[in-house]
Jmol script that loads the backbone (N, CA, C; Angstrom):
load data "model"
ATOM      1  N   UNK A   1     -77.199  21.761  38.253  1.00  0.00           N
ATOM      2  CA  UNK A   1     -76.294  21.585  39.096  1.00  0.00           C
ATOM      3  C   UNK A   1     -75.443  21.048  39.905  1.00  0.00           C
ATOM      4  N   UNK A   2     -76.428  20.160  41.006  1.00  0.00           N
ATOM      5  CA  UNK A   2     -76.199  19.358  42.050  1.00  0.00           C
ATOM      6  C   UNK A   2     -75.171  18.211  41.336  1.00  0.00           C
ATOM      7  N   UNK A   3     -75.262  17.382  40.111  1.00  0.00           N
ATOM      8  CA  UNK A   3     -74.612  16.712  39.431  1.00  0.00           C
ATOM      9  C   UNK A   3     -73.247  17.081  39.006  1.00  0.00           C
ATOM     10  N   UNK A   4     -73.320  18.529  39.092  1.00  0.00           N
ATOM     11  CA  UNK A   4     -71.447  18.624  38.665  1.00  0.00           C
ATOM     12  C   UNK A   4     -71.056  18.871  39.972  1.00  0.00           C
ATOM     13  N   UNK A   5     -71.377  18.975  41.252  1.00  0.00           N
ATOM     14  CA  UNK A   5     -70.582  19.239  42.158  1.00  0.00           C
ATOM     15  C   UNK A   5     -70.773  17.495  43.273  1.00  0.00           C
ATOM     16  N   UNK A   6     -71.134  16.723  42.587  1.00  0.00           N
ATOM     17  CA  UNK A   6     -71.282  15.558  43.088  1.00  0.00           C
ATOM     18  C   UNK A   6     -69.762  14.862  42.288  1.00  0.00           C
ATOM     19  N   UNK A   7     -69.924  15.268  40.730  1.00  0.00           N
ATOM     20  CA  UNK A   7     -68.682  14.762  40.183  1.00  0.00           C
ATOM     21  C   UNK A   7     -67.291  15.546  40.677  1.00  0.00           C
ATOM     22  N   UNK A   8     -67.731  16.364  41.295  1.00  0.00           N
ATOM     23  CA  UNK A   8     -66.358  17.653  41.441  1.00  0.00           C
ATOM     24  C   UNK A   8     -66.161  17.140  42.949  1.00  0.00           C
ATOM     25  N   UNK A   9     -67.261  16.708  43.728  1.00  0.00           N
ATOM     26  CA  UNK A   9     -66.938  16.241  44.981  1.00  0.00           C
ATOM     27  C   UNK A   9     -65.904  14.655  44.616  1.00  0.00           C
ATOM     28  N   UNK A  10     -66.894  13.403  44.234  1.00  0.00           N
ATOM     29  CA  UNK A  10     -65.778  12.651  44.092  1.00  0.00           C
ATOM     30  C   UNK A  10     -64.586  12.506  42.987  1.00  0.00           C
ATOM     31  N   UNK A  11     -64.244  13.270  41.927  1.00  0.00           N
ATOM     32  CA  UNK A  11     -62.926  13.876  41.495  1.00  0.00           C
ATOM     33  C   UNK A  11     -62.128  14.032  42.727  1.00  0.00           C
ATOM     34  N   UNK A  12     -62.482  15.205  43.564  1.00  0.00           N
ATOM     35  CA  UNK A  12     -61.240  15.832  44.663  1.00  0.00           C
ATOM     36  C   UNK A  12     -61.314  14.269  45.485  1.00  0.00           C
ATOM     37  N   UNK A  13     -62.354  13.477  45.778  1.00  0.00           N
ATOM     38  CA  UNK A  13     -61.766  12.413  46.900  1.00  0.00           C
ATOM     39  C   UNK A  13     -60.918  11.041  46.314  1.00  0.00           C
ATOM     40  N   UNK A  14     -61.120  11.048  45.051  1.00  0.00           N
ATOM     41  CA  UNK A  14     -59.881  10.518  44.205  1.00  0.00           C
ATOM     42  C   UNK A  14     -58.703  11.189  44.179  1.00  0.00           C
ATOM     43  N   UNK A  15     -58.324  12.489  43.505  1.00  0.00           N
ATOM     44  CA  UNK A  15     -57.274  12.582  43.616  1.00  0.00           C
ATOM     45  C   UNK A  15     -56.369  13.042  45.233  1.00  0.00           C
ATOM     46  N   UNK A  16     -57.002  12.922  45.895  1.00  0.00           N
ATOM     47  CA  UNK A  16     -56.580  13.000  47.566  1.00  0.00           C
ATOM     48  C   UNK A  16     -56.438  11.381  48.215  1.00  0.00           C
ATOM     49  N   UNK A  17     -57.242  10.323  47.099  1.00  0.00           N
ATOM     50  CA  UNK A  17     -56.968   9.215  47.904  1.00  0.00           C
ATOM     51  C   UNK A  17     -55.316   8.783  46.785  1.00  0.00           C
ATOM     52  N   UNK A  18     -55.646   9.734  45.760  1.00  0.00           N
ATOM     53  CA  UNK A  18     -54.140   9.193  44.501  1.00  0.00           C
ATOM     54  C   UNK A  18     -52.799   9.786  45.462  1.00  0.00           C
ATOM     55  N   UNK A  19     -53.078  11.006  45.909  1.00  0.00           N
ATOM     56  CA  UNK A  19     -52.148  11.663  46.370  1.00  0.00           C
ATOM     57  C   UNK A  19     -51.504  10.605  48.411  1.00  0.00           C
ATOM     58  N   UNK A  20     -51.952  10.670  48.558  1.00  0.00           N
ATOM     59  CA  UNK A  20     -52.425   9.455  49.986  1.00  0.00           C
ATOM     60  C   UNK A  20     -51.554   8.462  49.365  1.00  0.00           C
ATOM     61  N   UNK A  21     -51.557   7.047  48.266  1.00  0.00           N
ATOM     62  CA  UNK A  21     -50.697   6.107  47.348  1.00  0.00           C
ATOM     63  C   UNK A  21     -49.738   6.479  47.050  1.00  0.00           C
ATOM     64  N   UNK A  22     -50.477   7.739  46.493  1.00  0.00           N
ATOM     65  CA  UNK A  22     -48.698   7.805  45.716  1.00  0.00           C
ATOM     66  C   UNK A  22     -47.618   8.931  47.160  1.00  0.00           C
ATOM     67  N   UNK A  23     -47.820   9.380  48.355  1.00  0.00           N
ATOM     68  CA  UNK A  23     -46.999   9.766  49.613  1.00  0.00           C
ATOM     69  C   UNK A  23     -46.779   8.159  50.485  1.00  0.00           C
ATOM     70  N   UNK A  24     -47.259   7.114  50.228  1.00  0.00           N
ATOM     71  CA  UNK A  24     -47.089   6.046  50.952  1.00  0.00           C
ATOM     72  C   UNK A  24     -46.188   5.344  50.284  1.00  0.00           C
ATOM     73  N   UNK A  25     -46.297   5.030  48.727  1.00  0.00           N
ATOM     74  CA  UNK A  25     -45.259   4.714  48.019  1.00  0.00           C
ATOM     75  C   UNK A  25     -43.514   5.319  47.929  1.00  0.00           C
ATOM     76  N   UNK A  26     -43.657   6.341  47.653  1.00  0.00           N
ATOM     77  CA  UNK A  26     -42.665   7.129  48.447  1.00  0.00           C
ATOM     78  C   UNK A  26     -41.297   6.917  49.336  1.00  0.00           C
ATOM     79  N   UNK A  27     -42.531   6.735  50.570  1.00  0.00           N
ATOM     80  CA  UNK A  27     -42.070   6.853  51.548  1.00  0.00           C
ATOM     81  C   UNK A  27     -41.751   4.951  51.876  1.00  0.00           C
ATOM     82  N   UNK A  28     -42.234   4.078  51.352  1.00  0.00           N
ATOM     83  CA  UNK A  28     -41.794   2.926  51.016  1.00  0.00           C
ATOM     84  C   UNK A  28     -40.480   2.596  50.527  1.00  0.00           C
ATOM     85  N   UNK A  29     -40.938   3.320  49.270  1.00  0.00           N
ATOM     86  CA  UNK A  29     -39.094   3.263  48.176  1.00  0.00           C
ATOM     87  C   UNK A  29     -38.139   3.726  48.745  1.00  0.00           C
ATOM     88  N   UNK A  30     -38.402   4.858  49.568  1.00  0.00           N
ATOM     89  CA  UNK A  30     -37.415   5.582  50.465  1.00  0.00           C
ATOM     90  C   UNK A  30     -36.710   4.619  51.984  1.00  0.00           C
ATOM     91  N   UNK A  31     -37.664   3.671  52.262  1.00  0.00           N
ATOM     92  CA  UNK A  31     -37.042   2.748  53.153  1.00  0.00           C
ATOM     93  C   UNK A  31     -36.683   1.839  52.465  1.00  0.00           C
ATOM     94  N   UNK A  32     -36.962   1.313  51.544  1.00  0.00           N
ATOM     95  CA  UNK A  32     -36.320  -0.285  50.562  1.00  0.00           C
ATOM     96  C   UNK A  32     -35.190   0.621  50.479  1.00  0.00           C
ATOM     97  N   UNK A  33     -34.972   1.883  49.795  1.00  0.00           N
ATOM     98  CA  UNK A  33     -33.926   2.219  49.334  1.00  0.00           C
ATOM     99  C   UNK A  33     -32.760   2.117  50.562  1.00  0.00           C
ATOM    100  N   UNK A  34     -33.049   3.062  51.531  1.00  0.00           N
ATOM    101  CA  UNK A  34     -32.169   2.547  52.802  1.00  0.00           C
ATOM    102  C   UNK A  34     -32.102   1.598  53.361  1.00  0.00           C
ATOM    103  N   UNK A  35     -33.015   0.908  52.951  1.00  0.00           N
ATOM    104  CA  UNK A  35     -32.340  -0.595  53.599  1.00  0.00           C
ATOM    105  C   UNK A  35     -31.436  -1.675  52.830  1.00  0.00           C
ATOM    106  N   UNK A  36     -31.091  -1.212  51.378  1.00  0.00           N
ATOM    107  CA  UNK A  36     -30.748  -1.485  50.503  1.00  0.00           C
ATOM    108  C   UNK A  36     -29.341  -0.854  50.638  1.00  0.00           C
ATOM    109  N   UNK A  37     -28.843   0.466  50.681  1.00  0.00           N
ATOM    110  CA  UNK A  37     -27.920   0.947  50.921  1.00  0.00           C
ATOM    111  C   UNK A  37     -27.347   0.498  52.201  1.00  0.00           C
ATOM    112  N   UNK A  38     -27.750   0.255  53.158  1.00  0.00           N
ATOM    113  CA  UNK A  38     -27.165  -0.761  54.616  1.00  0.00           C
ATOM    114  C   UNK A  38     -26.659  -1.806  53.960  1.00  0.00           C
ATOM    115  N   UNK A  39     -27.608  -3.021  53.484  1.00  0.00           N
ATOM    116  CA  UNK A  39     -27.164  -3.793  53.115  1.00  0.00           C
ATOM    117  C   UNK A  39     -25.802  -3.865  52.344  1.00  0.00           C
ATOM    118  N   UNK A  40     -25.924  -3.265  51.378  1.00  0.00           N
ATOM    119  CA  UNK A  40     -24.591  -2.704  50.190  1.00  0.00           C
ATOM    120  C   UNK A  40     -22.971  -2.877  51.164  1.00  0.00           C
ATOM    121  N   UNK A  41     -23.577  -1.078  52.086  1.00  0.00           N
ATOM    122  CA  UNK A  41     -22.468  -1.114  53.069  1.00  0.00           C
ATOM    123  C   UNK A  41     -21.902  -2.017  54.220  1.00  0.00           C
ATOM    124  N   UNK A  42     -23.006  -3.081  54.570  1.00  0.00           N
ATOM    125  CA  UNK A  42     -22.246  -3.709  54.872  1.00  0.00           C
ATOM    126  C   UNK A  42     -21.888  -4.554  54.291  1.00  0.00           C
ATOM    127  N   UNK A  43     -21.705  -5.346  53.279  1.00  0.00           N
ATOM    128  CA  UNK A  43     -21.087  -6.232  52.590  1.00  0.00           C
ATOM    129  C   UNK A  43     -19.994  -5.527  51.585  1.00  0.00           C
ATOM    130  N   UNK A  44     -19.696  -4.171  52.253  1.00  0.00           N
ATOM    131  CA  UNK A  44     -18.450  -3.685  51.463  1.00  0.00           C
ATOM    132  C   UNK A  44     -17.708  -3.830  52.838  1.00  0.00           C
ATOM    133  N   UNK A  45     -18.202  -3.438  54.054  1.00  0.00           N
ATOM    134  CA  UNK A  45     -17.316  -3.789  54.741  1.00  0.00           C
ATOM    135  C   UNK A  45     -16.578  -5.161  55.152  1.00  0.00           C
ATOM    136  N   UNK A  46     -18.178  -6.253  54.942  1.00  0.00           N
ATOM    137  CA  UNK A  46     -16.606  -7.106  55.061  1.00  0.00           C
ATOM    138  C   UNK A  46     -16.118  -7.967  54.106  1.00  0.00           C
ATOM    139  N   UNK A  47     -16.300  -7.228  52.927  1.00  0.00           N
ATOM    140  CA  UNK A  47     -15.192  -7.845  51.901  1.00  0.00           C
ATOM    141  C   UNK A  47     -13.618  -6.816  51.655  1.00  0.00           C
ATOM    142  N   UNK A  48     -13.747  -5.851  52.486  1.00  0.00           N
ATOM    143  CA  UNK A  48     -12.930  -4.789  53.199  1.00  0.00           C
ATOM    144  C   UNK A  48     -12.050  -5.948  54.167  1.00  0.00           C
ATOM    145  N   UNK A  49     -13.092  -6.108  55.005  1.00  0.00           N
ATOM    146  CA  UNK A  49     -12.161  -7.404  56.420  1.00  0.00           C
ATOM    147  C   UNK A  49     -11.495  -7.926  55.737  1.00  0.00           C
ATOM    148  N   UNK A  50     -12.403  -9.181  54.927  1.00  0.00           N
ATOM    149  CA  UNK A  50     -12.236 -10.133  54.382  1.00  0.00           C
ATOM    150  C   UNK A  50     -10.845  -9.526  53.985  1.00  0.00           C
ATOM    151  N   UNK A  51     -10.258  -9.342  52.912  1.00  0.00           N
ATOM    152  CA  UNK A  51      -9.374  -8.846  51.812  1.00  0.00           C
ATOM    153  C   UNK A  51      -8.213  -8.285  52.813  1.00  0.00           C
ATOM    154  N   UNK A  52      -8.779  -7.838  53.744  1.00  0.00           N
ATOM    155  CA  UNK A  52      -7.671  -7.497  54.526  1.00  0.00           C
ATOM    156  C   UNK A  52      -6.754  -8.314  55.174  1.00  0.00           C
ATOM    157  N   UNK A  53      -7.082  -9.502  55.738  1.00  0.00           N
ATOM    158  CA  UNK A  53      -7.251 -10.946  56.144  1.00  0.00           C
ATOM    159  C   UNK A  53      -6.505 -11.796  55.539  1.00  0.00           C
ATOM    160  N   UNK A  54      -6.511 -11.329  54.446  1.00  0.00           N
ATOM    161  CA  UNK A  54      -5.991 -12.305  53.216  1.00  0.00           C
ATOM    162  C   UNK A  54      -4.335 -11.534  52.971  1.00  0.00           C
TER     163      UNK A  54
END
end "model"
wireframe off; spacefill off
backbone 0.3
color backbone group
C-alpha cells in the first residue's frame, strides 16, 4: 500500500499545482481583459471628441 499512497500524494500535489496555475491564468486573463477594455474605451472617447471638433 505504500506505493499507492505515494502515487496518490503525487497526483494530489500535481492537481493542486494545476488548480493554482489555472487560478493564476484566470487572474492574468482578467487583468489583461480589463486593460484592453479600458484602452478601447479611451480610444472611443478620443475618437468621439475628435469627431465632435470636426
